[in-house]
NUZA-988301 format. One record per atom (N, C-alpha, C): z, y, x; residue number from 1. Coordinates in steps of 0.001 Angstrom, whole numbers. Layout:
! NUZA-988301
Z_Y_X_NUM
...
! end
This chain:
! NUZA-988301
25506_17157_-16141_1
25896_16289_-16993_1
24595_16302_-17860_1
23616_17204_-17952_2
22734_17453_-19162_2
21517_16317_-18615_2
21508_15976_-17443_3
20167_15289_-16923_3
20709_13788_-17344_3
21951_13285_-17526_4
22030_12066_-17718_4
21336_11459_-19060_4
21648_12070_-20099_5
20925_11819_-21330_5
19429_11630_-21354_5
18768_12336_-20365_6
17196_12408_-20179_6
17124_11318_-19448_6
17897_10933_-18349_7
17428_9756_-17491_7
17687_8682_-18288_7
18808_8507_-19066_8
18778_7279_-20016_8
17775_7110_-20926_8
17364_8333_-21578_9
16227_8188_-22261_9
15055_7650_-21855_9
14811_8122_-20469_10
13338_7633_-19729_10
13553_6194_-19696_10
14850_5745_-19141_11
15011_4442_-18718_11
14832_3557_-20217_11
15322_3890_-21225_12
15191_3166_-22565_12
13656_3260_-23259_12
12967_4251_-22759_13
11505_4258_-22957_13
10717_3346_-22097_13
11162_3340_-20869_14
10676_2318_-19986_14
10573_962_-20311_14
11837_501_-20892_15
12112_-842_-21389_15
11460_-973_-22668_15
11376_15_-23389_16
10573_-231_-24804_16
9260_-420_-24379_16
8694_144_-23592_17
7152_303_-23108_17
6940_-1246_-22594_17
7887_-1923_-21774_18
7746_-2992_-21347_18
7653_-3972_-22350_18
8374_-3848_-23260_19
8656_-4993_-24525_19
7497_-4555_-25221_19
6915_-3567_-25465_20
5661_-3404_-26182_20
4383_-4065_-25532_20
4282_-4328_-24193_21
3323_-4655_-23624_21
3460_-6374_-23635_21
4547_-7001_-23790_22
4540_-8272_-24101_22
3974_-8783_-25438_22
3593_-9832_-25199_23
2839_-10755_-26426_23
3789_-12096_-26879_23
3548_-12019_-28244_24
4497_-12830_-29121_24
3434_-13953_-29380_24
3862_-15145_-29340_25
2963_-16219_-29571_25
3665_-17527_-30578_25
2868_-18068_-31152_26
3302_-19176_-31961_26
2609_-20644_-31363_26
3462_-21814_-31836_27
3078_-22992_-31394_27
2691_-23959_-32398_27
1731_-24489_-32395_28
1458_-25765_-33482_28
1201_-27083_-32901_28
2142_-27965_-33046_29
2129_-29132_-32079_29
1401_-30447_-32851_29
787_-31279_-32063_30
388_-32407_-32978_30
1383_-33375_-32854_30
2329_-33361_-33273_31
3509_-34388_-33512_31
4193_-34390_-34841_31
4953_-35100_-35164_32
5718_-35134_-36607_32
7005_-34193_-36054_32
7552_-33669_-37629_33
8817_-32936_-37415_33
9823_-33941_-36869_33
9993_-35281_-37059_34
11143_-36006_-36566_34
10971_-36185_-35059_34
9988_-36148_-34280_35
10075_-36370_-32970_35
10267_-34625_-32667_35
9906_-33841_-33171_36
10202_-32433_-32685_36
11943_-32127_-32847_36
12292_-32501_-33744_37
13902_-32283_-34167_37
14532_-33192_-32930_37
14265_-34195_-32476_38
14929_-34797_-31344_38
14978_-34145_-30207_38
13987_-33285_-30071_39
13777_-32407_-28807_39
14855_-31453_-28376_39
15360_-31237_-27232_40
16172_-29835_-26865_40
15280_-28807_-26301_40
14044_-29112_-25646_41
13314_-28174_-24893_41
11790_-28596_-25387_41
10936_-27540_-25186_42
9527_-27842_-25205_42
9012_-27155_-23957_42
8312_-28044_-23152_43
7420_-27619_-22015_43
6217_-27256_-22362_43
5476_-26221_-22044_44
4115_-25878_-22357_44
3312_-25821_-21065_44
2279_-26574_-21002_45
1249_-26842_-19832_45
-27_-26111_-20147_45
-627_-25581_-19037_46
-1917_-25154_-19244_46
-2190_-24042_-19781_46
-1284_-23159_-20368_47
-1365_-22020_-20956_47
-885_-20805_-19970_47
-1436_-19744_-19559_48
-916_-18724_-18683_48
-222_-17578_-19496_48
990_-17821_-19496_49
1782_-16609_-20233_49
1907_-15508_-19097_49
2126_-14106_-19824_50
2173_-12965_-19131_50
3761_-12792_-18916_50
4074_-11812_-18095_51
5745_-11401_-18098_51
6153_-10878_-19311_51
7055_-11417_-19784_52
7743_-10847_-20882_52
7150_-11508_-22176_52
6220_-12370_-22320_53
5637_-12949_-23478_53
6713_-13929_-23707_53
6684_-14124_-25273_54
7467_-14926_-25955_54
7046_-15980_-26881_54
7624_-16999_-27376_55
7143_-17901_-28165_55
8449_-17549_-29648_55
7804_-17026_-30710_56
8515_-16694_-31641_56
8890_-17757_-33027_56
7812_-18643_-32986_57
7745_-19680_-33876_57
7134_-20917_-33452_57
7639_-22279_-34071_58
7079_-23537_-33726_58
7140_-24308_-34862_58
5768_-24969_-34934_59
5600_-25758_-36316_59
5050_-27092_-35836_59
5403_-28395_-36454_60
4880_-29428_-36232_60
3898_-30061_-37259_60
3264_-31192_-37029_61
2274_-31706_-37792_61
1041_-31047_-37875_61
628_-30617_-36671_62
-848_-30120_-36638_62
-1905_-31300_-36520_62
-2884_-31193_-37226_63
-4039_-32122_-37187_63
-5185_-31809_-36776_63
-5017_-30798_-35914_64
-6584_-30289_-35113_64
-6765_-31214_-33955_64
-8035_-30787_-33282_65
-8106_-31492_-32009_65
-7597_-31036_-30676_65
-8104_-31652_-29717_66
-7469_-31132_-28366_66
-7824_-29746_-28007_66
-6865_-29009_-27614_67
-7042_-27663_-27437_67
-7218_-27261_-25826_67
-6851_-28237_-24933_68
-6690_-28133_-23478_68
-5363_-27784_-23104_68
-4441_-27508_-24063_69
-3085_-27247_-23765_69
-2366_-28310_-24268_69
-1162_-28632_-23519_70
-342_-29748_-23827_70
1198_-29439_-23832_70
1836_-29975_-24448_71
3530_-29925_-24442_71
4279_-31269_-24486_71
5207_-31376_-23785_72
6237_-32290_-23784_72
7418_-31992_-24556_72
8217_-32971_-25204_73
9091_-32761_-25915_73
10625_-33470_-25240_73
11238_-32507_-24667_74
12444_-33133_-23702_74
13787_-32977_-24432_74
14188_-34262_-24255_75
15605_-34535_-24936_75
16854_-34185_-24006_75
16446_-33915_-22934_76
17639_-33272_-22037_76
17743_-31845_-21540_76
16846_-31145_-22290_77
16671_-29722_-21977_77
16449_-29207_-20617_77
15401_-29757_-19800_78
15175_-29425_-18625_78
14761_-27867_-18354_78
14646_-27721_-16996_79
14754_-26137_-16773_79
13187_-25650_-16544_79
13024_-24465_-16712_80
11696_-23890_-16238_80
11520_-22334_-16662_80
10312_-21737_-16779_81
10554_-20216_-17069_81
10617_-20314_-18663_81
11817_-19609_-19010_82
12054_-19235_-20259_82
11099_-18365_-21201_82
10747_-19147_-22318_83
9883_-18126_-23392_83
10548_-17836_-24421_83
11697_-18512_-24968_84
12385_-18424_-25964_84
13717_-19306_-25975_84
14734_-19155_-26736_85
15925_-19777_-27007_85
16145_-20003_-28593_85
17369_-20549_-28874_86
17533_-20940_-30371_86
17860_-19749_-31015_86
18177_-18267_-30261_87
18332_-17432_-30997_87
16979_-16325_-31044_87
15889_-16883_-30580_88
14646_-15929_-30711_88
13780_-16585_-31239_88
13829_-17774_-31749_89
12697_-18576_-32227_89
12950_-19009_-33564_89
11872_-19158_-34263_90
11786_-19819_-35895_90
11295_-21183_-35880_90
12020_-22072_-36511_91
11507_-23218_-36608_91
11954_-24334_-35641_91
12645_-24109_-34686_92
13151_-25008_-33497_92
14389_-24484_-32998_92
15441_-25466_-32851_93
16650_-25110_-32548_93
17103_-25278_-31079_93
15959_-25228_-30112_94
16026_-25476_-28730_94
15436_-24418_-27875_94
14895_-24563_-26668_95
14222_-23995_-25911_95
12930_-23933_-25565_95
12169_-23030_-25305_96
10676_-23273_-25355_96
10428_-22531_-23773_96
9935_-23515_-22936_97
9602_-22874_-21460_97
8256_-23156_-20996_97
7751_-22574_-20002_98
6429_-22511_-19533_98
6667_-23360_-18199_98
5633_-24187_-18096_99
5516_-25237_-17005_99
4317_-25370_-16294_99
4416_-25273_-14822_100
2984_-25358_-13830_100
2493_-26858_-14114_100
1360_-27061_-13633_101
839_-28390_-13327_101
306_-29048_-14772_101
431_-30401_-14555_102
22_-31129_-15631_102
1194_-31734_-16169_102
1117_-32223_-17498_103
1990_-32853_-18284_103
2173_-34112_-17846_103
3510_-34545_-17755_104
3892_-35798_-16984_104
4401_-36630_-18107_104
4343_-37962_-18264_105
4683_-38997_-19374_105
3843_-38591_-20781_105
4658_-38583_-21791_106
4053_-38592_-23164_106
3973_-37159_-23413_106
3017_-36642_-23679_107
2638_-35202_-24323_107
1684_-35199_-25694_107
1561_-33991_-26102_108
898_-33596_-27389_108
142_-32537_-27211_108
-895_-32581_-27954_109
-1664_-31198_-28047_109
-1144_-30279_-28802_109
-1486_-28980_-28266_110
-754_-27917_-28938_110
-1967_-26597_-29245_110
-1668_-26091_-30305_111
-2463_-24785_-30227_111
-1336_-23466_-30174_111
-1835_-22795_-29257_112
-1197_-21314_-28790_112
-1776_-20297_-29448_112
-1213_-19285_-30436_113
-2087_-18427_-30954_113
-1061_-17151_-31145_113
-1548_-15929_-30799_114
-887_-14665_-30958_114
-439_-14577_-32291_114
687_-13906_-32538_115
1286_-13374_-33702_115
902_-12015_-33903_115
319_-11954_-35248_116
-391_-10508_-35586_116
827_-9482_-35733_116
402_-8325_-35695_117
1408_-7210_-35723_117
2013_-7013_-36806_117
1577_-7590_-38115_118
2447_-7759_-39177_118
3307_-8655_-39401_118
2854_-9909_-38890_119
3781_-10874_-38681_119
4944_-10611_-38157_119
4953_-9825_-36859_120
5875_-9258_-35803_120
6681_-8344_-36765_120
6134_-7687_-37677_121
7033_-6429_-38263_121
7988_-7317_-39218_121
7318_-8416_-40045_122
8147_-9098_-40882_122
9304_-9939_-40138_122
8833_-10624_-38993_123
9902_-11163_-38565_123
10971_-10507_-37933_123
10543_-9137_-37160_124
11649_-8282_-36901_124
12317_-7964_-38084_124
12270_-7602_-39302_125
12955_-6958_-40406_125
13621_-8062_-40758_125
13084_-9499_-40616_126
14109_-10632_-41422_126
14933_-11259_-40363_126
14814_-11024_-39193_127
15426_-11676_-38091_127
16281_-10694_-37014_127
16318_-9574_-37419_128
16814_-8621_-36502_128
18086_-8749_-35959_128
18899_-9315_-36701_129
20108_-9628_-36034_129
20020_-11025_-34862_129
19504_-11928_-35354_130
19309_-13232_-34387_130
18371_-12554_-32925_130
17497_-11499_-33057_131
16863_-11135_-31925_131
17807_-10207_-31288_131
18643_-9396_-31760_132
19458_-8617_-31128_132
20813_-9542_-30483_132
20910_-10565_-30886_133
21834_-11506_-30126_133
21308_-12283_-28988_133
19781_-12517_-29294_134
19094_-13331_-28217_134
18842_-12214_-27100_134
18512_-10917_-27531_135
18538_-10100_-26399_135
19792_-9872_-25331_135
21072_-9587_-26027_136
22196_-9445_-25569_136
22438_-10729_-24628_136
22237_-11888_-24842_137
22509_-13077_-24209_137
21281_-13367_-23079_137
20338_-12618_-23127_138
18843_-12635_-22099_138
19364_-12100_-20846_138
18521_-12528_-19690_139
18444_-11685_-18570_139
17935_-10268_-18633_139
16888_-9947_-19620_140
16696_-8682_-19731_140
17840_-7963_-20331_140
18628_-8350_-21163_141
19540_-7681_-21998_141
20991_-7395_-20796_141
21256_-8385_-19805_142
21934_-8010_-18780_142
21592_-7061_-17986_142
20207_-7107_-17608_143
19815_-6121_-16547_143
19640_-4642_-17333_143
19513_-4527_-18492_144
19525_-3202_-19186_144
20778_-2808_-18989_144
21964_-3527_-19480_145
23132_-3169_-19598_145
24030_-2564_-18202_145
23401_-3453_-16986_146
23643_-3235_-15686_146
23016_-1933_-15299_146
21675_-1654_-15700_147
21257_-216_-15421_147
21642_1011_-16074_147
22288_738_-17280_148
22977_1828_-17873_148
24201_2054_-17335_148
24934_1132_-16881_149
26206_942_-16278_149
26150_2155_-14936_149
25120_1589_-14076_150
24848_2171_-12763_150
24383_3540_-12964_150
23641_3801_-14131_151
23085_5075_-14473_151
24483_6143_-14701_151
25057_5584_-15668_152
26291_6796_-16351_152
27245_6734_-14839_152
27442_5530_-14068_153
28293_5914_-12877_153
27712_6595_-11992_153
26517_6782_-11532_154
25799_7376_-10682_154
25819_9173_-11260_154
25744_9406_-12701_155
25789_10672_-13243_155
27089_11286_-12745_155
28110_10232_-13068_156
29553_10709_-12870_156
29969_11117_-11593_156
29345_10245_-10538_157
29416_10553_-9261_157
29159_11969_-8821_157
27621_12126_-9280_158
26990_13209_-8799_158
27233_14543_-9827_158
28198_14691_-10786_159
28486_15544_-11621_159
28622_16867_-10923_159
28308_17973_-11312_160
28645_19564_-10789_160
29983_19585_-10987_160
30716_20415_-9877_161
32283_20763_-10064_161
32180_22208_-10383_161
31301_22905_-10310_162
31244_24286_-10481_162
29805_25099_-10820_162
29503_25713_-11550_163
28185_26418_-11923_163
27554_26994_-10543_163
28377_27668_-9668_164
27782_28398_-8555_164
27379_27188_-7487_164
28266_26072_-7279_165
27792_25060_-6447_165
26553_24231_-7026_165
26657_24157_-8534_166
25307_23570_-8695_166
23916_24039_-8511_166
23948_25638_-8380_167
22804_26062_-8140_167
22527_26151_-6718_167
23334_25791_-6064_168
23286_25719_-4423_168
22608_24153_-3886_168
23224_23406_-4626_169
22986_21932_-4107_169
22149_21267_-5013_169
21544_21819_-5742_170
20723_21276_-7104_170
19464_20377_-6289_170
18814_20954_-5325_171
17758_20089_-4711_171
18091_18922_-4159_171
19157_18844_-3198_172
19912_17800_-2691_172
20195_16665_-3504_172
20915_17326_-4860_173
21362_16292_-5785_173
20185_15643_-6602_173
19090_16361_-6784_174
18017_15598_-7459_174
17462_14527_-6595_174
17436_14820_-5408_175
16838_13732_-4448_175
17760_12677_-4346_175
19018_12861_-4564_176
19948_11669_-4400_176
19959_10994_-5603_176
19824_11657_-6808_177
19432_10923_-8064_177
18009_10130_-8114_177
17236_10475_-7256_178
15984_9776_-7372_178
16139_8589_-6437_178
16969_8718_-5433_179
17325_7528_-4475_179
18188_6542_-5281_179
19091_7149_-6212_180
19791_6109_-6762_180
19188_5423_-7939_180
18283_5977_-8368_181
17302_5377_-9432_181
16559_4240_-8881_181
16192_4574_-7469_182
15215_3576_-7030_182
16387_2276_-6499_182
17302_2716_-6236_183
18543_1700_-5959_183
18872_787_-7254_183
18661_1466_-8486_184
18903_901_-9719_184
17906_-232_-9798_184
16617_351_-9895_185
15594_-648_-10088_185
15759_-1979_-9098_185
16067_-1633_-7744_186
16013_-2699_-6738_186
17186_-3769_-7351_186
17975_-3204_-7807_187
19363_-4066_-8212_187
18903_-4736_-9559_187
18121_-4057_-10392_188
17587_-4973_-11431_188
16773_-6106_-11318_188
15924_-5824_-10250_189
15202_-6765_-9723_189
15707_-8169_-8991_189
17051_-7644_-8253_190
18055_-8719_-7667_190
18586_-9475_-8839_190
18928_-8859_-10045_191
19800_-9532_-11195_191
18643_-10316_-11791_191
17453_-10133_-11976_192
16517_-10695_-12454_192
16355_-11986_-11599_192
16150_-12216_-10537_193
15942_-13102_-9683_193
17176_-13866_-9686_193
18336_-13178_-9501_194
19579_-14363_-9563_194
19590_-15019_-10914_194
19081_-14498_-12000_195
19294_-15190_-13444_195
18174_-16342_-13251_195
17296_-16177_-12681_196
16130_-17536_-12740_196
16755_-18618_-11466_196
17512_-18130_-10507_197
18232_-18771_-9657_197
19248_-19921_-10217_197
19861_-18901_-10932_198
20877_-19567_-11862_198
20380_-20683_-12724_198
19301_-20411_-13337_199
18733_-21592_-14194_199
18317_-22783_-13403_199
17745_-22531_-12123_200
17021_-23701_-11339_200
18116_-24225_-10830_200
19239_-23591_-10292_201
20129_-24273_-9494_201
21536_-23730_-9932_201
22333_-24353_-10853_202
23621_-23839_-11129_202
24634_-23980_-10183_202
25410_-22722_-10151_203
26304_-22602_-8744_203
27523_-23541_-8853_203
27747_-23965_-10273_204
28974_-24834_-10143_204
28735_-26301_-9614_204
27462_-26639_-9952_205
27004_-28071_-9578_205
26722_-27989_-8063_205
26210_-26904_-7380_206
26020_-26773_-5872_206
27438_-26953_-5085_206
28307_-26144_-5838_207
29715_-26405_-5376_207
30354_-27322_-5202_207
30210_-27998_-6388_208
30527_-29583_-6438_208
30039_-30506_-5652_208
28728_-30468_-5463_209
27960_-31287_-4524_209
28432_-31034_-3159_209
28476_-29763_-2783_210
29199_-29584_-1240_210
30369_-30112_-1222_210
31406_-29961_-2267_211
32515_-30604_-1929_211
32823_-31784_-1774_211
31921_-32635_-2544_212
31669_-34106_-2420_212
31031_-34465_-938_212
30291_-33760_-533_213
29611_-33928_770_213
30912_-33730_1756_213
31566_-32520_1749_214
32643_-32252_2685_214
33565_-33488_2816_214
34083_-33997_1609_215
34952_-35050_1293_215
34415_-36457_2068_215
33401_-36756_1723_216
32556_-37642_2284_216
32700_-37595_3896_216
32386_-36449_4448_217
32387_-36418_5909_217
33810_-36403_6306_217
34827_-35796_5593_218
36050_-36077_6091_218
36464_-37466_6159_218
36238_-38397_5245_219
36330_-39658_4987_219
35802_-40421_6039_219
34697_-39946_6536_220
33883_-40858_7901_220
34711_-40392_8970_220
35188_-39143_9249_221
35675_-38865_10425_221
37094_-39508_10445_221
38048_-39730_9283_222
39277_-40183_9212_222
38800_-41951_9611_222
37781_-42535_9002_223
37515_-43804_9234_223
37376_-44128_10896_223
36584_-43168_11448_224
36222_-43029_12777_224
37599_-43075_13784_224
38417_-42075_13440_225
39612_-41959_13994_225
40568_-43436_13918_225
40545_-43953_12688_226
41069_-45094_12407_226
40851_-46338_13554_226
39378_-46206_13573_227
38937_-47558_14248_227
38992_-47162_15928_227
39225_-45789_16136_228
39439_-45450_17668_228
41131_-45977_17856_228
42153_-45766_16726_229
43317_-46083_16936_229
43495_-47522_17063_229
42823_-48406_16312_230
42903_-49686_16095_230
42403_-50241_17544_230
41307_-49808_18184_231
40819_-50298_19363_231
41863_-49981_20256_231
42755_-48579_20400_232
43375_-48365_21456_232
44717_-49272_21207_232
45285_-49742_20134_233
46216_-50636_19835_233
45888_-51756_20503_233
44688_-52393_20375_234
44150_-53641_20626_234
44116_-53705_22107_234
43716_-52633_22858_235
43568_-52485_24357_235
45123_-52298_25072_235
45929_-51592_24288_236
47525_-51655_24695_236
48058_-52785_24419_236
47696_-53580_23423_237
48450_-55065_23569_237
48129_-55877_24463_237
46743_-55796_25091_238
46194_-56585_25755_238
46651_-56312_27452_238
46938_-54718_27541_239
47735_-54349_28650_239
48952_-54713_28723_239
49652_-55015_27582_240
51005_-55462_27639_240
51161_-56850_28063_240
50360_-57778_27393_241
50208_-59043_27690_241
49898_-59308_29016_241
49114_-58443_29655_242
48762_-58877_31214_242
50021_-58408_32112_242
51048_-57541_31745_243
52045_-57062_32350_243
52993_-58037_32519_243
53056_-58793_31032_244
54251_-59636_30937_244
53741_-60795_31726_244
52493_-61357_31692_245
52212_-62487_32654_245
52389_-62128_33861_245
52076_-60913_34496_246
52201_-60634_35752_246
53791_-60551_36149_246
54665_-60187_35440_247
56049_-60237_35351_247
56450_-61731_35768_247
55958_-62637_34792_248
56455_-64093_34789_248
55551_-64620_36439_248
54609_-64231_36750_249
54067_-64791_38204_249
55065_-64413_39072_249
55567_-63078_39140_250
56356_-62496_40257_250
57668_-63283_40225_250
58221_-63592_38801_251
59625_-64280_38644_251
59362_-65673_39298_251
58371_-66451_38889_252
58119_-67723_39462_252
57918_-67737_40844_252
57203_-67033_41425_253
57008_-66750_42829_253
58608_-66508_43506_253
59109_-65552_42947_254
60486_-65180_43427_254
61495_-66536_43534_254
61646_-67107_42465_255
62061_-68595_42628_255
61671_-69502_43531_255
60348_-69623_43537_256
59887_-70629_44578_256
60340_-70111_46075_256
60160_-68773_46151_257
60412_-68391_47804_257
61908_-68413_47943_257
62973_-68387_46601_258
64379_-68784_46979_258
64512_-69995_47268_258
64047_-70844_46496_259
63991_-72506_47125_259
63516_-72892_48463_259
62571_-72122_48809_260
62046_-72247_50297_260
62973_-71798_51242_260
63640_-70425_50921_261
64592_-69974_51922_261
65907_-70820_52053_261
66323_-71671_50785_262
67696_-72507_50758_262
66995_-73776_51530_262
65968_-74311_51612_263
65622_-75420_52105_263
65327_-75246_53520_263
64825_-73793_54073_264
64782_-73505_55202_264
66218_-73426_56005_264
67187_-72920_55370_265
68536_-72685_55577_265
69062_-74054_55745_265
69030_-75012_54841_266
69453_-76427_55217_266
68959_-77062_56360_266
67685_-76847_56488_267
66954_-77300_57844_267
67573_-77050_59047_267
67971_-75549_59078_268
68420_-74980_60316_268
69792_-75456_60588_268
70553_-75784_59554_269
72068_-76170_59491_269
72020_-77518_60333_269
71085_-78418_59495_270
70899_-79822_59938_270
70490_-79686_61444_270
69651_-79066_61845_271
69364_-79128_63267_271
70317_-78686_64380_271
71127_-77931_63724_272
72629_-77459_64632_272
73382_-78522_64718_272
! end
């Protein structure tokens, strides 16, 4: 059990190192504050962000020239690669997303600048509660908690039952822990991919659309079956009409034959 804290510390150091490699940026947009206030999401075009990079502040009213980077102000909150949300950004109550390709529709020039280390420290000291809340609700936060849960579950499963047995099976247990750590890393990647998939394709909407498609298919099948039944009823009515006409013809012919027999019998009687 003494290895569990060490492994947990190593994982925390790994996540801290990843966070340290990420870069924080600020946006200065050539638009008015009124236009920015109406938007629910900002799409950034033309700037290549690294993995883990964030937008920590947004300002409007920039008067500078074209920087080669463009942004669009989306009032519907479109999807994209998340750079920040309302919990981790200053000056904008929505999301900031990175988009590939060229900006479509109405767009604005934007200046993308790195945030200095001193500014990072001030922002962290003043907004630590908001950043913590944003981390807890972000995919990285979910992945971190999932990794810690899997780590402690693995440490509990592979805990030594006795000192003597620990000395015997220590190499095998160490290999098992290494394999389990690899599995944890794989699970973290799957969780991250699943989070991105959830942003692009919400499962509730997919399920609802599939149910609508199934319902429409069943309606078409029922419509086809009703048409077949109606056609069968029409054909049955025609058959019954034909049978009725046949019976009437047979009856008329029988009556005609009866009269002919009577006439023949009268002729025979007269001849005698």
